[in-house]
N, C-alpha and C positions, 0 to 999 in steps of 0.2 A: 499441479506437479511440475511447474516450470523449472524448478531447481533440478529435479530428477532428469528431466529431458535435456536440460542444459549440460548436466554432468555426463550423460551418455553421449551427447553430441561432442563433448570435449574429450572423450576417450576414457572416462572414469569407469572403473569396475562397477558393476551393478550395486554391490554392497556399499561401496563408498558413496556413490550417487544417492542411494536411498537414505543413508544416514544424514547426509547434508539436507536432503529434501525434507525429512521429518523434522530436523532441527529448525529449519526456517519456518515451517508450519507451526511448530511449538512457539517460536517467537511471535508469530502472527496471532495465534490464538490467545496467548497471554496478553497481547496488546488489546485485543477485543474485550477480554474479561475486565481489564482495568478501565477501558474506555466506557464501559456500560455501568460502572459503579455509580452510586448516588452522588458521590463527590465530584463526578465528572459529567456524564450525559444522563445519568439517572434513568436508564432504559429498562424496559420490561422484557423485550423479545430480541433474540439474535438467532439468525439461521433457522427461523421458523420454530424456535423453541424458547422457553423461558430462560432468561439470563441466569448465570450461575448464582449470582448473589440473591436472586429471587427464590430459587429453589433450595439453596444450601446456606444462605447467609453471607454477609459481607466478609467476615473473617475467613471463612472457607474459600471464598472467591479469591481473596488476596493470596492466601497460601497456595491455592491451585495455580495461579499465575506465576508465582515465584518457583514452584516446583517445575513447571514447564520450562521456564528460563534456565534453571539449573541443569535440567536434563538436556536441553538444547545445546548448551556449551559442552557438555560431556560428549554428545554425539558428534559435534563439529570437531572436537579434539580427535576422536577416533577416525572421522572421515578424512581429515587432512594430515594424518600422521605420516603418510607415505611421502608427502611433498618435500621438496628441497627446502633448506632453511630460508633462503630469500623469499620463495613463494609462500612458505608458511607464515613468515612475518608480514608479507603483503596481505595475506588473507585475514589474519587476526586484526591488523590495522583497519582493513575494510569493514570488518564486523563492527569495530568500535565507531567508525565513521557513520555507519548506517543506523546504529541504535542509540548513539550518544546524544549529548545535550545540543550538538550543532545540527542534528538531523531529527530522528523520530521523537526523542524526548523533548527536544527544543520546540519542534512543531506542535506537539501536544500541549506544551506549556503556553505557547502563543495562542493556540486554539481556545484554551480555557481562560486566559487572563488578558489577552490583547485584542479582544474582539472589536472594541470600539474603534481602534485605530486601523483595523483591517477590514473595514466594510467595503472598500473599493474592490473591483475585480482583481486589480493587481495585488492587493494585500491578501485576498483569499487564495490566489494562485501561489503566492509566496509561501503561505502556510502549508498548502498542499504539497509543494515541492519539498518541504522539510518533513512533513508528517506521513505522506502516502508513498512517495516515490522511493525512499531508501530501502524499504523491505522488498519491493519489487526488484530493485537493482541487486540487492543481496542474493535473491533467488536466482537471478539470471547470470550474475557475474562471479559469484563465489567459486563455482567449478572452473570457470575460465581462468581465474586468477591463480588457483592452485595448480593448474596444468600449464602455467607459463604463457598464457595468452598474450599476444602482442599489444602494445599500447594503443595502436590504431583500432584493433578489435574491441578492446575495452572501452575506448572512447565512443565508438559507434553504438555499442550495446547500452552504454549509459545514456546516450542521447535517445535511443529508442525507448528505454524504460522511462525517461522523463516524459515523453509524449504520451505513452500509454498509461502511465501512472496518473498524469493530470486528467486525461480523459476519463479514467475510472472514477476519480474523485468528483469530477463534474457530474457524471452520471449518478453517483451516490447522492450528491446534493439535490439533483432533480428528484430522485426517489424519496429523499427525506421530505421534500416539499409537497409532492403530489402522490407518491406511491403508497398504497395501503400495505399493511403488514403482510397480507397474503401473497403479494407479489414481490415485495422487497425483502421479506424475511426478518425484518427488525422494526423496532418502534420508530414511527415516523414523526415528523414535526418537532424534533428536538432542537434543531438549529433555530427555528423561529421562536420557540418557547424560551430558550435559554440565551438568545441573542448571540449565537455563535456564527463564525464565518461561513458563508454559503454563497456560491456564485450566483444562484438563482435570485437570492435576496439582494445581491450586490448589483447585478446587471440585467436581470430578467431571464426568463426561461428560453426565449427564442435565441438570445445571444449565447446562452449556455449550449444549446443544441448545435448551433453553428460552430462553436469552438470545438466541440467533440469531433465534428466532421473534419475540421482543419487539422486537429492533432492526429487523427487517423491518417490523413494524407501525408503528413510529415513523417509519421511512423513508417508507413509503407515505403516512402522514399528512402528512409534510413536503412530498412531491411534490404532494399535492392543494392545497397552499397557494401553489404557485408561480404567478406571473402568466402570462397568455397561455393558449393552447389546450393541452389535454392532449397533443395530437400533438407539440407543440414539445419536450416533455420525455420523450417515449417512449424516447429513447436511454438514459435513466437506468436503465431496467429491466435493461440489460445489466450494470450494476454490482451488482445485487441478488444476494445469496448464498442459494442454496437450502439448506434444512436437509439436511445429509448423510444419505444413506440407508445407515446402517451400524448394526451392533449392537455398541456399545462393550463391550470387556471391562472387567473390574474395574479401577478406578483404584488404583494402588499407594499405599500410605500415604506421606504426605509426608516422614516421617522417613527413608524409604528413599531418597528423592531427595536429601536433604541429606547423606547419608553418602558 
């Protein structure tokens, strides 16, 4: 509920903040439904439950995802109706930036089709920056934008979301590589099986763990620079990724992934 907390921190009425938070979660859930489809990750489990397409079929899953997206836009329209025209336009533009072909959709496309050229750690992180970070930024910044947040505040929050978003994706890569379904909540081993970008496969588990720690430090430093009282930004701690407590097994040689 980062979007709701951000909205309340920015001074939004509870009803407006709640509508924005639900909308962002609908976008997120729709992206997961699509990500799990056989034409993408072909997963069986998500959030400790069978994927939608496994229980209701692919066509129902696609329609469910589209229904969530449609409802999300409606809720956002209601949630930002009070905003001034300039802030309203900034908000809708930010939504397009977060979800469009240069961010979430573009990152997903590269994840699916550009894996061979993105086997380096740099390439994996570039995809994560497009695919994972934008929704997190949308959750944290949409309320700030529609309430006229300063450019400096927006810049700092974007930076923070970059650090915690990359840390989250790296932890997810670790879970995909070593985490069983009962702890990760979703089908594991898909990146290796499908030859998808994964930082563990690109640079090793130990390097991935160290990078999460470094990103957390950078995130903490960024939070310390935010204006206002520390209590105002305490909700950002919920976005922080703890270093996974696991003993990674040996990383397979990358040539085996390419075969």
